[in-house]
C-alpha positions, 0 to 999 in steps of 0.5 A, a space after each residue: 268458191 262459186 264463180 258468181 260470188 267472185 263477180 258480185 255478192 248479189 245477182 239481179 234476175 231479170 225474167 223480163 229479158 225473155 221477151 228479147 229471146 222470144 222476139 227473135 224466136 230463140 232460147 238461151 241465157 244472158 249475163 251482164 256484169 257492170 264493171 263500174 258498179 260491180 253488179 250482176 244482172 242475169 236472165 236464167 241465172 241457174 243456166 248461166 252457171 251451167 257449163 258447155 263447150 266454149 267453141 270459138 270463144 276459146 279463140 280469145 284465150 288461144 290467141 293470147 297464149 299464141 302471142 305470149 308463147 311467140 307462136 303469133 307475132 301480131 294480127 298479120 301473122 299467117 298460118 298457111 292453108 294445109 291444102 285440105 278442102 273443107 265445107 266452109 269455103 273461106 277456110 280453104 286459103 292461107 289465113 292471118 290471125 286477124 282473118 282467122 279470129 274474125 272468121 272463127 277459122 277452126 283449122 288455123 286455131 287447131 294448127 296454133 294449138 299444135 304449135 303451142 303444145 300440151 305443156 304450155 297450153 296446160 300451163 297457161 290454162 292453170 293460171 286462168 279462171 276459164 272454166 274446166 278445159 280438159 287438154 291431153 295430147 289426144 285432144 290438143 287440137 279439138 278440146 274446145 269443140 268436143 269432149 268434156 271441156 266446159 265453161 259457164 257464162 259466169 266463167 266467161 265474164 269472170 275471165 273477161 273481167 280479169 283480162 280487162 283489169 290485167 290480172 292475167 299472165 299476158 303482156 299489155 302489148 298482147 292484150 292490146 292485140 286482142 282488143 284490136 281483134 275483138 273490136 266489133 262496133 264503134 258509135 259515138 255512144 259506145 265501143 263493142 268488143 266481142 267474139 262469137 262461138 258455135 258448137 254442135 251440129 248446126 254447121 257442116 264443117 267436117 269436124 268430129 260431132 260433139 256428143 249432143 244434138 243440141 247446138 250452142 251459140 255464144 256471144 261474149 265480150 265487153 262494151 265501153 260507153 263514152 261516159 267511161 262505164 264498162 260492161 261485160 256480157 255473155 250470151 248463150 243460145 241453144 237449139 236442137 239441130 239443125 238450127 234455123 237460118 236466123 240463129 247465127 245472127 241472133 247471138 248478137 241481136 239478142 245481146 244488143 236487145 238485152 243491153 238496150 232493155 237494161 238501159 246500157 245502150 239506147 
């Protein structure tokens, strides 16, 4: 069954959201699920169904598996720096789970996957609606960054819906840790929970290059309004490498722009 049909019977296409992308000089797609009303709204719905590598949005799942297997105990869990100097200077130090999640610290999560191991990683992924991730001993510490793994915007949103409704094999305590890590913004009107991701040649991280010269930038998460309304979203930008300087910040800016245009927030 298509992921889109698992979310909603009908999908409202909003081609006018292109104005938000154009105003920020980026291209991509956007999907919104109104969890209260059970309605989907999409900009470029066909592209929303196309899978690409998840990049650091996979840290959402990786964190939960790390917590559930006991390889992480909470936001304060430290993984030591391995002493290898990398181009991203902030990675050249010990990291807590909190700092690694907020900073998308790839080496932290690579070490975490090695500690989890192939068997547990495959076992948990087999229980989730989370795209098509290809895990082997050879790819254990990079399958979300390169190779054939793929996840669509519909996959991202469906997984987050199941996470928020508790239909996942993770304890309430571990889901609460993730909620703390994902909390990005709080206003009197709403709370925003999100994770960024970036796959491609746009960053000099010293990582193996993926098999495409297109960069993909993700912003996925959910928003809770003060009136109790809950919305789940996924944004994916794409650009030939190298990407423009404003591109990383545009992931969140596009998302908030779409949410405003759709009347979710003011």
